[in-house]
PDB file of the backbone (N, CA, C, O) and the ligand in Angstrom, with CONECT records:
HET     ZN  A 101       1
ATOM      1  N   MET A   1      42.787   6.284 -43.005  1.00  0.00           N
ATOM      2  CA  MET A   1      43.397   5.300 -42.153  1.00  0.00           C
ATOM      3  C   MET A   1      42.969   5.579 -40.727  1.00  0.00           C
ATOM      4  O   MET A   1      42.989   6.723 -40.272  1.00  0.00           O
ATOM      5  N   LYS A   2      42.574   4.499 -40.010  1.00  0.00           N
ATOM      6  CA  LYS A   2      42.124   4.660 -38.634  1.00  0.00           C
ATOM      7  C   LYS A   2      43.118   4.000 -37.687  1.00  0.00           C
ATOM      8  O   LYS A   2      43.709   2.960 -37.980  1.00  0.00           O
ATOM      9  N   LEU A   3      43.275   4.650 -36.541  1.00  0.00           N
ATOM     10  CA  LEU A   3      44.202   4.184 -35.519  1.00  0.00           C
ATOM     11  C   LEU A   3      43.457   4.156 -34.184  1.00  0.00           C
ATOM     12  O   LEU A   3      42.501   4.899 -33.960  1.00  0.00           O
ATOM     13  N   LEU A   4      43.927   3.277 -33.319  1.00  0.00           N
ATOM     14  CA  LEU A   4      43.362   3.187 -31.987  1.00  0.00           C
ATOM     15  C   LEU A   4      44.328   3.870 -31.024  1.00  0.00           C
ATOM     16  O   LEU A   4      45.520   3.563 -31.036  1.00  0.00           O
ATOM     17  N   TYR A   5      43.847   4.780 -30.199  1.00  0.00           N
ATOM     18  CA  TYR A   5      44.667   5.434 -29.175  1.00  0.00           C
ATOM     19  C   TYR A   5      44.176   5.005 -27.814  1.00  0.00           C
ATOM     20  O   TYR A   5      43.024   5.259 -27.461  1.00  0.00           O
ATOM     21  N   CYS A   6      45.040   4.351 -27.033  1.00  0.00           N
ATOM     22  CA  CYS A   6      44.677   3.886 -25.707  1.00  0.00           C
ATOM     23  C   CYS A   6      44.867   5.019 -24.708  1.00  0.00           C
ATOM     24  O   CYS A   6      45.961   5.569 -24.586  1.00  0.00           O
ATOM     25  N   ASN A   7      43.805   5.367 -23.997  1.00  0.00           N
ATOM     26  CA  ASN A   7      43.882   6.443 -22.997  1.00  0.00           C
ATOM     27  C   ASN A   7      44.729   6.048 -21.798  1.00  0.00           C
ATOM     28  O   ASN A   7      45.261   6.920 -21.111  1.00  0.00           O
ATOM     29  N   ASP A   8      44.869   4.745 -21.527  1.00  0.00           N
ATOM     30  CA  ASP A   8      45.614   4.304 -20.354  1.00  0.00           C
ATOM     31  C   ASP A   8      47.121   4.264 -20.579  1.00  0.00           C
ATOM     32  O   ASP A   8      47.881   4.787 -19.764  1.00  0.00           O
ATOM     33  N   CYS A   9      47.564   3.646 -21.684  1.00  0.00           N
ATOM     34  CA  CYS A   9      49.012   3.497 -21.892  1.00  0.00           C
ATOM     35  C   CYS A   9      49.571   4.462 -22.929  1.00  0.00           C
ATOM     36  O   CYS A   9      50.789   4.606 -23.039  1.00  0.00           O
ATOM     37  N   GLY A  10      48.700   5.130 -23.699  1.00  0.00           N
ATOM     38  CA  GLY A  10      49.156   6.089 -24.675  1.00  0.00           C
ATOM     39  C   GLY A  10      49.639   5.483 -25.979  1.00  0.00           C
ATOM     40  O   GLY A  10      50.125   6.191 -26.860  1.00  0.00           O
ATOM     41  N   ASP A  11      49.502   4.173 -26.097  1.00  0.00           N
ATOM     42  CA  ASP A  11      49.932   3.496 -27.330  1.00  0.00           C
ATOM     43  C   ASP A  11      48.977   3.838 -28.461  1.00  0.00           C
ATOM     44  O   ASP A  11      47.785   4.048 -28.236  1.00  0.00           O
ATOM     45  N   ILE A  12      49.507   3.892 -29.677  1.00  0.00           N
ATOM     46  CA  ILE A  12      48.714   4.101 -30.868  1.00  0.00           C
ATOM     47  C   ILE A  12      48.959   2.916 -31.792  1.00  0.00           C
ATOM     48  O   ILE A  12      50.102   2.573 -32.094  1.00  0.00           O
ATOM     49  N   VAL A  13      47.862   2.293 -32.238  1.00  0.00           N
ATOM     50  CA  VAL A  13      47.955   1.074 -33.045  1.00  0.00           C
ATOM     51  C   VAL A  13      47.141   1.292 -34.317  1.00  0.00           C
ATOM     52  O   VAL A  13      45.987   1.717 -34.261  1.00  0.00           O
ATOM     53  N   ALA A  14      47.753   0.996 -35.462  1.00  0.00           N
ATOM     54  CA  ALA A  14      47.009   1.071 -36.725  1.00  0.00           C
ATOM     55  C   ALA A  14      45.995  -0.063 -36.747  1.00  0.00           C
ATOM     56  O   ALA A  14      46.334  -1.218 -36.487  1.00  0.00           O
ATOM     57  N   LEU A  15      44.743   0.277 -37.060  1.00  0.00           N
ATOM     58  CA  LEU A  15      43.725  -0.775 -37.121  1.00  0.00           C
ATOM     59  C   LEU A  15      43.844  -1.534 -38.425  1.00  0.00           C
ATOM     60  O   LEU A  15      44.247  -0.977 -39.446  1.00  0.00           O
ATOM     61  N   SER A  16      43.491  -2.809 -38.387  1.00  0.00           N
ATOM     62  CA  SER A  16      43.520  -3.658 -39.564  1.00  0.00           C
ATOM     63  C   SER A  16      42.300  -4.576 -39.517  1.00  0.00           C
ATOM     64  O   SER A  16      41.438  -4.415 -38.653  1.00  0.00           O
ATOM     65  N   MET A  17      42.223  -5.527 -40.427  1.00  0.00           N
ATOM     66  CA  MET A  17      41.100  -6.448 -40.412  1.00  0.00           C
ATOM     67  C   MET A  17      41.216  -7.435 -39.263  1.00  0.00           C
ATOM     68  O   MET A  17      40.219  -8.015 -38.835  1.00  0.00           O
ATOM     69  N   ASP A  18      42.436  -7.626 -38.761  1.00  0.00           N
ATOM     70  CA  ASP A  18      42.645  -8.494 -37.595  1.00  0.00           C
ATOM     71  C   ASP A  18      42.641  -7.641 -36.327  1.00  0.00           C
ATOM     72  O   ASP A  18      43.071  -6.488 -36.348  1.00  0.00           O
ATOM     73  N   VAL A  19      42.164  -8.201 -35.246  1.00  0.00           N
ATOM     74  CA  VAL A  19      42.130  -7.484 -33.971  1.00  0.00           C
ATOM     75  C   VAL A  19      43.563  -7.202 -33.486  1.00  0.00           C
ATOM     76  O   VAL A  19      44.404  -8.097 -33.414  1.00  0.00           O
ATOM     77  N   ARG A  20      43.799  -5.955 -33.167  1.00  0.00           N
ATOM     78  CA  ARG A  20      45.112  -5.567 -32.637  1.00  0.00           C
ATOM     79  C   ARG A  20      44.892  -4.911 -31.266  1.00  0.00           C
ATOM     80  O   ARG A  20      43.865  -4.275 -31.024  1.00  0.00           O
ATOM     81  N   THR A  21      45.856  -5.077 -30.397  1.00  0.00           N
ATOM     82  CA  THR A  21      45.744  -4.523 -29.047  1.00  0.00           C
ATOM     83  C   THR A  21      46.862  -3.541 -28.759  1.00  0.00           C
ATOM     84  O   THR A  21      47.911  -3.564 -29.403  1.00  0.00           O
ATOM     85  N   CYS A  22      46.623  -2.676 -27.780  1.00  0.00           N
ATOM     86  CA  CYS A  22      47.655  -1.723 -27.365  1.00  0.00           C
ATOM     87  C   CYS A  22      48.659  -2.424 -26.458  1.00  0.00           C
ATOM     88  O   CYS A  22      48.514  -3.607 -26.148  1.00  0.00           O
ATOM     89  N   ARG A  23      49.661  -1.692 -26.044  1.00  0.00           N
ATOM     90  CA  ARG A  23      50.745  -2.253 -25.233  1.00  0.00           C
ATOM     91  C   ARG A  23      50.225  -2.810 -23.902  1.00  0.00           C
ATOM     92  O   ARG A  23      50.671  -3.874 -23.473  1.00  0.00           O
ATOM     93  N   CYS A  24      49.282  -2.106 -23.232  1.00  0.00           N
ATOM     94  CA  CYS A  24      48.792  -2.598 -21.929  1.00  0.00           C
ATOM     95  C   CYS A  24      47.666  -3.615 -22.098  1.00  0.00           C
ATOM     96  O   CYS A  24      47.203  -4.186 -21.111  1.00  0.00           O
ATOM     97  N   ARG A  25      47.230  -3.844 -23.297  1.00  0.00           N
ATOM     98  CA  ARG A  25      46.232  -4.852 -23.676  1.00  0.00           C
ATOM     99  C   ARG A  25      44.829  -4.549 -23.144  1.00  0.00           C
ATOM    100  O   ARG A  25      43.957  -5.418 -23.159  1.00  0.00           O
ATOM    101  N   LYS A  26      44.610  -3.297 -22.665  1.00  0.00           N
ATOM    102  CA  LYS A  26      43.264  -2.926 -22.193  1.00  0.00           C
ATOM    103  C   LYS A  26      42.360  -2.485 -23.362  1.00  0.00           C
ATOM    104  O   LYS A  26      41.135  -2.556 -23.272  1.00  0.00           O
ATOM    105  N   SER A  27      42.987  -2.029 -24.455  1.00  0.00           N
ATOM    106  CA  SER A  27      42.216  -1.553 -25.629  1.00  0.00           C
ATOM    107  C   SER A  27      42.545  -2.429 -26.812  1.00  0.00           C
ATOM    108  O   SER A  27      43.670  -2.896 -26.991  1.00  0.00           O
ATOM    109  N   ALA A  28      41.506  -2.635 -27.620  1.00  0.00           N
ATOM    110  CA  ALA A  28      41.687  -3.459 -28.816  1.00  0.00           C
ATOM    111  C   ALA A  28      40.732  -2.981 -29.891  1.00  0.00           C
ATOM    112  O   ALA A  28      39.753  -2.292 -29.602  1.00  0.00           O
ATOM    113  N   GLY A  29      41.014  -3.345 -31.128  1.00  0.00           N
ATOM    114  CA  GLY A  29      40.101  -2.975 -32.198  1.00  0.00           C
ATOM    115  C   GLY A  29      40.500  -3.525 -33.535  1.00  0.00           C
ATOM    116  O   GLY A  29      41.611  -4.020 -33.722  1.00  0.00           O
ATOM    117  N   CYS A  30      39.569  -3.432 -34.471  1.00  0.00           N
ATOM    118  CA  CYS A  30      39.809  -3.860 -35.841  1.00  0.00           C
ATOM    119  C   CYS A  30      38.762  -3.198 -36.744  1.00  0.00           C
ATOM    120  O   CYS A  30      37.771  -2.641 -36.271  1.00  0.00           O
ATOM    121  N   TYR A  31      39.007  -3.274 -38.035  1.00  0.00           N
ATOM    122  CA  TYR A  31      38.015  -2.804 -38.999  1.00  0.00           C
ATOM    123  C   TYR A  31      36.881  -3.822 -39.072  1.00  0.00           C
ATOM    124  O   TYR A  31      37.092  -5.018 -38.869  1.00  0.00           O
ATOM    125  N   ASP A  32      35.684  -3.338 -39.361  1.00  0.00           N
ATOM    126  CA  ASP A  32      34.558  -4.201 -39.649  1.00  0.00           C
ATOM    127  C   ASP A  32      34.756  -4.796 -41.037  1.00  0.00           C
ATOM    128  O   ASP A  32      35.648  -4.371 -41.771  1.00  0.00           O
ATOM    129  N   ILE A  33      33.948  -5.757 -41.398  1.00  0.00           N
ATOM    130  CA  ILE A  33      34.071  -6.432 -42.685  1.00  0.00           C
ATOM    131  C   ILE A  33      33.943  -5.441 -43.865  1.00  0.00           C
ATOM    132  O   ILE A  33      34.481  -5.687 -44.944  1.00  0.00           O
ATOM    133  N   ASN A  34      33.235  -4.334 -43.650  1.00  0.00           N
ATOM    134  CA  ASN A  34      33.092  -3.352 -44.751  1.00  0.00           C
ATOM    135  C   ASN A  34      34.370  -2.532 -44.965  1.00  0.00           C
ATOM    136  O   ASN A  34      34.457  -1.772 -45.929  1.00  0.00           O
ATOM    137  N   GLY A  35      35.358  -2.678 -44.078  1.00  0.00           N
ATOM    138  CA  GLY A  35      36.635  -2.017 -44.271  1.00  0.00           C
ATOM    139  C   GLY A  35      36.627  -0.535 -43.927  1.00  0.00           C
ATOM    140  O   GLY A  35      37.622   0.149 -44.166  1.00  0.00           O
ATOM    141  N   ASP A  36      35.534  -0.019 -43.373  1.00  0.00           N
ATOM    142  CA  ASP A  36      35.454   1.395 -43.035  1.00  0.00           C
ATOM    143  C   ASP A  36      35.040   1.576 -41.581  1.00  0.00           C
ATOM    144  O   ASP A  36      35.681   2.330 -40.849  1.00  0.00           O
ATOM    145  N   ASP A  37      34.007   0.916 -41.161  1.00  0.00           N
ATOM    146  CA  ASP A  37      33.579   0.976 -39.755  1.00  0.00           C
ATOM    147  C   ASP A  37      34.603   0.240 -38.901  1.00  0.00           C
ATOM    148  O   ASP A  37      35.352  -0.593 -39.411  1.00  0.00           O
ATOM    149  N   VAL A  38      34.642   0.545 -37.590  1.00  0.00           N
ATOM    150  CA  VAL A  38      35.576  -0.121 -36.707  1.00  0.00           C
ATOM    151  C   VAL A  38      34.858  -0.667 -35.475  1.00  0.00           C
ATOM    152  O   VAL A  38      33.813  -0.163 -35.062  1.00  0.00           O
ATOM    153  N   LYS A  39      35.453  -1.712 -34.902  1.00  0.00           N
ATOM    154  CA  LYS A  39      34.970  -2.303 -33.652  1.00  0.00           C
ATOM    155  C   LYS A  39      36.087  -2.153 -32.636  1.00  0.00           C
ATOM    156  O   LYS A  39      37.209  -2.598 -32.879  1.00  0.00           O
ATOM    157  N   VAL A  40      35.794  -1.526 -31.493  1.00  0.00           N
ATOM    158  CA  VAL A  40      36.821  -1.306 -30.486  1.00  0.00           C
ATOM    159  C   VAL A  40      36.304  -1.667 -29.092  1.00  0.00           C
ATOM    160  O   VAL A  40      35.098  -1.734 -28.853  1.00  0.00           O
ATOM    161  N   SER A  41      37.245  -1.895 -28.187  1.00  0.00           N
ATOM    162  CA  SER A  41      36.899  -2.112 -26.791  1.00  0.00           C
ATOM    163  C   SER A  41      37.993  -1.497 -25.920  1.00  0.00           C
ATOM    164  O   SER A  41      39.128  -1.300 -26.354  1.00  0.00           O
ATOM    165  N   GLY A  42      37.615  -1.204 -24.688  1.00  0.00           N
ATOM    166  CA  GLY A  42      38.599  -0.650 -23.742  1.00  0.00           C
ATOM    167  C   GLY A  42      38.586   0.870 -23.744  1.00  0.00           C
ATOM    168  O   GLY A  42      37.792   1.508 -24.436  1.00  0.00           O
ATOM    169  N   PRO A  43      39.500   1.435 -22.941  1.00  0.00           N
ATOM    170  CA  PRO A  43      39.553   2.898 -22.776  1.00  0.00           C
ATOM    171  C   PRO A  43      40.291   3.577 -23.919  1.00  0.00           C
ATOM    172  O   PRO A  43      41.408   4.064 -23.744  1.00  0.00           O
ATOM    173  N   CYS A  44      39.668   3.607 -25.081  1.00  0.00           N
ATOM    174  CA  CYS A  44      40.378   4.115 -26.257  1.00  0.00           C
ATOM    175  C   CYS A  44      39.545   5.112 -27.046  1.00  0.00           C
ATOM    176  O   CYS A  44      38.337   5.240 -26.850  1.00  0.00           O
ATOM    177  N   ARG A  45      40.224   5.814 -27.940  1.00  0.00           N
ATOM    178  CA  ARG A  45      39.595   6.690 -28.918  1.00  0.00           C
ATOM    179  C   ARG A  45      40.105   6.251 -30.284  1.00  0.00           C
ATOM    180  O   ARG A  45      41.134   5.586 -30.405  1.00  0.00           O
ATOM    181  N   VAL A  46      39.354   6.644 -31.306  1.00  0.00           N
ATOM    182  CA  VAL A  46      39.728   6.299 -32.673  1.00  0.00           C
ATOM    183  C   VAL A  46      40.230   7.562 -33.365  1.00  0.00           C
ATOM    184  O   VAL A  46      39.546   8.585 -33.403  1.00  0.00           O
ATOM    185  N   LEU A  47      41.440   7.465 -33.911  1.00  0.00           N
ATOM    186  CA  LEU A  47      42.036   8.580 -34.646  1.00  0.00           C
ATOM    187  C   LEU A  47      41.976   8.271 -36.138  1.00  0.00           C
ATOM    188  O   LEU A  47      42.027   7.110 -36.542  1.00  0.00           O
ATOM    189  N   CYS A  48      41.870   9.307 -36.945  1.00  0.00           N
ATOM    190  CA  CYS A  48      41.851   9.133 -38.396  1.00  0.00           C
ATOM    191  C   CYS A  48      42.974   9.964 -39.002  1.00  0.00           C
ATOM    192  O   CYS A  48      43.216  11.098 -38.588  1.00  0.00           O
ATOM    193  N   LEU A  49      43.660   9.384 -39.990  1.00  0.00           N
ATOM    194  CA  LEU A  49      44.635  10.098 -40.799  1.00  0.00           C
ATOM    195  C   LEU A  49      44.039  10.255 -42.193  1.00  0.00           C
ATOM    196  O   LEU A  49      43.469   9.309 -42.738  1.00  0.00           O
ATOM    197  N   ASP A  50      44.166  11.419 -42.755  1.00  0.00           N
ATOM    198  CA  ASP A  50      43.613  11.704 -44.086  1.00  0.00           C
ATOM    199  C   ASP A  50      44.322  10.848 -45.138  1.00  0.00           C
ATOM    200  O   ASP A  50      45.531  10.982 -45.331  1.00  0.00           O
ATOM    201  N   ASN A  51      43.582   9.973 -45.816  1.00  0.00           N
ATOM    202  CA  ASN A  51      44.195   9.064 -46.790  1.00  0.00           C
ATOM    203  C   ASN A  51      44.821   9.798 -47.974  1.00  0.00           C
ATOM    204  O   ASN A  51      45.842   9.362 -48.504  1.00  0.00           O
ATOM    205  N   ARG A  52      44.215  10.909 -48.389  1.00  0.00           N
ATOM    206  CA  ARG A  52      44.791  11.659 -49.509  1.00  0.00           C
ATOM    207  C   ARG A  52      46.107  12.302 -49.112  1.00  0.00           C
ATOM    208  O   ARG A  52      47.047  12.334 -49.907  1.00  0.00           O
ATOM    209  N   ASP A  53      46.186  12.819 -47.876  1.00  0.00           N
ATOM    210  CA  ASP A  53      47.440  13.396 -47.390  1.00  0.00           C
ATOM    211  C   ASP A  53      48.516  12.335 -47.314  1.00  0.00           C
ATOM    212  O   ASP A  53      49.671  12.584 -47.662  1.00  0.00           O
ATOM    213  N   LEU A  54      48.131  11.132 -46.851  1.00  0.00           N
ATOM    214  CA  LEU A  54      49.109  10.035 -46.787  1.00  0.00           C
ATOM    215  C   LEU A  54      49.614   9.642 -48.170  1.00  0.00           C
ATOM    216  O   LEU A  54      50.807   9.397 -48.355  1.00  0.00           O
ATOM    217  N   ALA A  55      48.715   9.582 -49.128  1.00  0.00           N
ATOM    218  CA  ALA A  55      49.103   9.234 -50.494  1.00  0.00           C
ATOM    219  C   ALA A  55      50.078  10.271 -51.049  1.00  0.00           C
ATOM    220  O   ALA A  55      51.066   9.929 -51.700  1.00  0.00           O
ATOM    221  N   TRP A  56      49.784  11.537 -50.782  1.00  0.00           N
ATOM    222  CA  TRP A  56      50.665  12.606 -51.240  1.00  0.00           C
ATOM    223  C   TRP A  56      52.028  12.456 -50.574  1.00  0.00           C
ATOM    224  O   TRP A  56      53.059  12.561 -51.238  1.00  0.00           O
ATOM    225  N   ALA A  57      52.038  12.211 -49.270  1.00  0.00           N
ATOM    226  CA  ALA A  57      53.299  12.078 -48.526  1.00  0.00           C
ATOM    227  C   ALA A  57      54.151  10.933 -49.074  1.00  0.00           C
ATOM    228  O   ALA A  57      55.374  11.041 -49.154  1.00  0.00           O
ATOM    229  N   LYS A  58      53.491   9.837 -49.448  1.00  0.00           N
ATOM    230  CA  LYS A  58      54.235   8.709 -50.010  1.00  0.00           C
ATOM    231  C   LYS A  58      54.803   9.050 -51.390  1.00  0.00           C
ATOM    232  O   LYS A  58      55.893   8.600 -51.743  1.00  0.00           O
ATOM    233  N   ALA A  59      54.070   9.839 -52.160  1.00  0.00           N
ATOM    234  CA  ALA A  59      54.513  10.165 -53.525  1.00  0.00           C
ATOM    235  C   ALA A  59      55.666  11.171 -53.524  1.00  0.00           C
ATOM    236  O   ALA A  59      56.497  11.158 -54.433  1.00  0.00           O
ATOM    237  N   TYR A  60      55.723  12.037 -52.520  1.00  0.00           N
ATOM    238  CA  TYR A  60      56.742  13.080 -52.458  1.00  0.00           C
ATOM    239  C   TYR A  60      57.626  12.847 -51.227  1.00  0.00           C
ATOM    240  O   TYR A  60      57.638  13.647 -50.292  1.00  0.00           O
ATOM    241  N   ARG A  61      58.351  11.749 -51.252  1.00  0.00           N
ATOM    242  CA  ARG A  61      59.125  11.293 -50.098  1.00  0.00           C
ATOM    243  C   ARG A  61      60.190  12.279 -49.622  1.00  0.00           C
ATOM    244  O   ARG A  61      60.537  12.276 -48.441  1.00  0.00           O
ATOM    245  N   ASN A  62      60.709  13.111 -50.503  1.00  0.00           N
ATOM    246  CA  ASN A  62      61.813  13.988 -50.124  1.00  0.00           C
ATOM    247  C   ASN A  62      61.363  15.335 -49.562  1.00  0.00           C
ATOM    248  O   ASN A  62      62.188  16.208 -49.295  1.00  0.00           O
ATOM    249  N   GLU A  63      60.071  15.497 -49.386  1.00  0.00           N
ATOM    250  CA  GLU A  63      59.572  16.739 -48.812  1.00  0.00           C
ATOM    251  C   GLU A  63      58.827  16.438 -47.505  1.00  0.00           C
ATOM    252  O   GLU A  63      58.228  15.375 -47.346  1.00  0.00           O
ATOM    253  N   THR A  64      58.878  17.384 -46.593  1.00  0.00           N
ATOM    254  CA  THR A  64      58.102  17.244 -45.377  1.00  0.00           C
ATOM    255  C   THR A  64      56.626  17.349 -45.741  1.00  0.00           C
ATOM    256  O   THR A  64      56.218  18.238 -46.488  1.00  0.00           O
ATOM    257  N   ALA A  65      55.842  16.434 -45.205  1.00  0.00           N
ATOM    258  CA  ALA A  65      54.428  16.426 -45.536  1.00  0.00           C
ATOM    259  C   ALA A  65      53.577  16.684 -44.307  1.00  0.00           C
ATOM    260  O   ALA A  65      53.873  16.189 -43.220  1.00  0.00           O
ATOM    261  N   VAL A  66      52.541  17.445 -44.482  1.00  0.00           N
ATOM    262  CA  VAL A  66      51.570  17.663 -43.413  1.00  0.00           C
ATOM    263  C   VAL A  66      50.426  16.706 -43.663  1.00  0.00           C
ATOM    264  O   VAL A  66      49.848  16.692 -44.750  1.00  0.00           O
ATOM    265  N   VAL A  67      50.099  15.913 -42.671  1.00  0.00           N
ATOM    266  CA  VAL A  67      49.017  14.945 -42.782  1.00  0.00           C
ATOM    267  C   VAL A  67      47.946  15.305 -41.768  1.00  0.00           C
ATOM    268  O   VAL A  67      48.195  15.350 -40.563  1.00  0.00           O
ATOM    269  N   LYS A  68      46.757  15.558 -42.279  1.00  0.00           N
ATOM    270  CA  LYS A  68      45.633  15.942 -41.411  1.00  0.00           C
ATOM    271  C   LYS A  68      45.186  14.743 -40.587  1.00  0.00           C
ATOM    272  O   LYS A  68      45.059  13.636 -41.112  1.00  0.00           O
ATOM    273  N   ALA A  69      44.948  14.961 -39.298  1.00  0.00           N
ATOM    274  CA  ALA A  69      44.475  13.903 -38.406  1.00  0.00           C
ATOM    275  C   ALA A  69      43.350  14.464 -37.547  1.00  0.00           C
ATOM    276  O   ALA A  69      43.318  15.660 -37.261  1.00  0.00           O
ATOM    277  N   TRP A  70      42.426  13.595 -37.136  1.00  0.00           N
ATOM    278  CA  TRP A  70      41.347  14.021 -36.259  1.00  0.00           C
ATOM    279  C   TRP A  70      40.920  12.856 -35.375  1.00  0.00           C
ATOM    280  O   TRP A  70      41.198  11.692 -35.662  1.00  0.00           O
ATOM    281  N   VAL A  71      40.238  13.209 -34.292  1.00  0.00           N
ATOM    282  CA  VAL A  71      39.757  12.213 -33.326  1.00  0.00           C
ATOM    283  C   VAL A  71      38.257  12.094 -33.480  1.00  0.00           C
ATOM    284  O   VAL A  71      37.540  13.092 -33.410  1.00  0.00           O
ATOM    285  N   LEU A  72      37.774  10.874 -33.691  1.00  0.00           N
ATOM    286  CA  LEU A  72      36.330  10.665 -33.814  1.00  0.00           C
ATOM    287  C   LEU A  72      35.679  10.817 -32.461  1.00  0.00           C
ATOM    288  O   LEU A  72      36.323  10.564 -31.443  1.00  0.00           O
ATOM    289  N   PRO A  73      34.406  11.228 -32.412  1.00  0.00           N
ATOM    290  CA  PRO A  73      33.691  11.302 -31.138  1.00  0.00           C
ATOM    291  C   PRO A  73      33.597   9.898 -30.509  1.00  0.00           C
ATOM    292  O   PRO A  73      33.656   8.885 -31.207  1.00  0.00           O
ATOM    293  N   LYS A  74      33.450   9.867 -29.174  1.00  0.00           N
ATOM    294  CA  LYS A  74      33.362   8.555 -28.504  1.00  0.00           C
ATOM    295  C   LYS A  74      32.194   7.738 -29.053  1.00  0.00           C
ATOM    296  O   LYS A  74      32.321   6.537 -29.291  1.00  0.00           O
ATOM    297  N   GLU A  75      31.061   8.398 -29.248  1.00  0.00           N
ATOM    298  CA  GLU A  75      29.904   7.747 -29.838  1.00  0.00           C
ATOM    299  C   GLU A  75      29.807   8.251 -31.264  1.00  0.00           C
ATOM    300  O   GLU A  75      29.603   9.442 -31.500  1.00  0.00           O
ATOM    301  N   TYR A  76      29.954   7.334 -32.220  1.00  0.00           N
ATOM    302  CA  TYR A  76      29.975   7.722 -33.635  1.00  0.00           C
ATOM    303  C   TYR A  76      29.411   6.573 -34.445  1.00  0.00           C
ATOM    304  O   TYR A  76      29.596   5.408 -34.094  1.00  0.00           O
ATOM    305  N   ARG A  77      28.725   6.900 -35.529  1.00  0.00           N
ATOM    306  CA  ARG A  77      28.011   5.875 -36.305  1.00  0.00           C
ATOM    307  C   ARG A  77      28.941   4.820 -36.888  1.00  0.00           C
ATOM    308  O   ARG A  77      28.490   3.713 -37.184  1.00  0.00           O
ATOM    309  N   LYS A  78      30.200   5.118 -37.059  1.00  0.00           N
ATOM    310  CA  LYS A  78      31.130   4.158 -37.667  1.00  0.00           C
ATOM    311  C   LYS A  78      31.935   3.390 -36.612  1.00  0.00           C
ATOM    312  O   LYS A  78      32.861   2.657 -36.961  1.00  0.00           O
ATOM    313  N   ILE A  79      31.594   3.549 -35.332  1.00  0.00           N
ATOM    314  CA  ILE A  79      32.310   2.855 -34.239  1.00  0.00           C
ATOM    315  C   ILE A  79      31.337   1.984 -33.473  1.00  0.00           C
ATOM    316  O   ILE A  79      30.299   2.460 -33.012  1.00  0.00           O
ATOM    317  N   VAL A  80      31.667   0.710 -33.334  1.00  0.00           N
ATOM    318  CA  VAL A  80      30.936  -0.193 -32.466  1.00  0.00           C
ATOM    319  C   VAL A  80      31.829  -0.466 -31.280  1.00  0.00           C
ATOM    320  O   VAL A  80      32.955  -0.940 -31.431  1.00  0.00           O
ATOM    321  N   ARG A  81      31.313  -0.161 -30.079  1.00  0.00           N
ATOM    322  CA  ARG A  81      32.098  -0.394 -28.852  1.00  0.00           C
ATOM    323  C   ARG A  81      31.548  -1.575 -28.105  1.00  0.00           C
ATOM    324  O   ARG A  81      30.347  -1.844 -28.116  1.00  0.00           O
ATOM    325  N   SER A  82      32.475  -2.294 -27.435  1.00  0.00           N
ATOM    326  CA  SER A  82      32.043  -3.392 -26.587  1.00  0.00           C
ATOM    327  C   SER A  82      32.838  -3.347 -25.287  1.00  0.00           C
ATOM    328  O   SER A  82      33.825  -2.618 -25.192  1.00  0.00           O
ATOM    329  N   GLU A  83      32.431  -4.093 -24.318  1.00  0.00           N
ATOM    330  CA  GLU A  83      33.101  -4.217 -23.015  1.00  0.00           C
ATOM    331  C   GLU A  83      33.239  -2.880 -22.308  1.00  0.00           C
ATOM    332  O   GLU A  83      34.212  -2.659 -21.587  1.00  0.00           O
ATOM    333  N   GLY A  84      32.292  -1.996 -22.501  1.00  0.00           N
ATOM    334  CA  GLY A  84      32.219  -0.765 -21.707  1.00  0.00           C
ATOM    335  C   GLY A  84      33.390   0.174 -21.841  1.00  0.00           C
ATOM    336  O   GLY A  84      33.744   0.841 -20.868  1.00  0.00           O
ATOM    337  N   GLY A  85      34.007   0.256 -23.003  1.00  0.00           N
ATOM    338  CA  GLY A  85      35.088   1.225 -23.211  1.00  0.00           C
ATOM    339  C   GLY A  85      34.608   2.622 -22.951  1.00  0.00           C
ATOM    340  O   GLY A  85      33.414   2.896 -23.072  1.00  0.00           O
ATOM    341  N   GLU A  86      35.508   3.521 -22.594  1.00  0.00           N
ATOM    342  CA  GLU A  86      35.101   4.879 -22.284  1.00  0.00           C
ATOM    343  C   GLU A  86      34.917   5.727 -23.518  1.00  0.00           C
ATOM    344  O   GLU A  86      34.572   6.904 -23.411  1.00  0.00           O
TER     345      GLU A  86
HETATM  346 ZN    ZN A 101      46.665   0.467 -23.480  1.00  0.00          ZN2+
END
C-alpha cells in the first residue's frame, strides 16, 4: 500500500486510482493504471506499508501488529513526478 506524505502540511493520504490531495492541496497523487506505479506532484514523498503485514494485522485484530513501512527515494522507477515536486 502506498501513501503520499506532504512535506509542507504533514498530511498523509492513502493513494488510490483517483487523484487525492493533501490538506494544504500542494501535493497530490494517484496510482498509475498498472496499480503499482504512482504519479505524484508537489512537495511530497511516497511511503509504503508492507501489504503482508497489513493482511496479518487485519486477520489478528485482537493483537498489536507491527507493520513495516518505508519511504521511497525521491527519484524512483515506480514514481512519475510532475509540476516540479521536491
Ligand atoms: Zn500538503
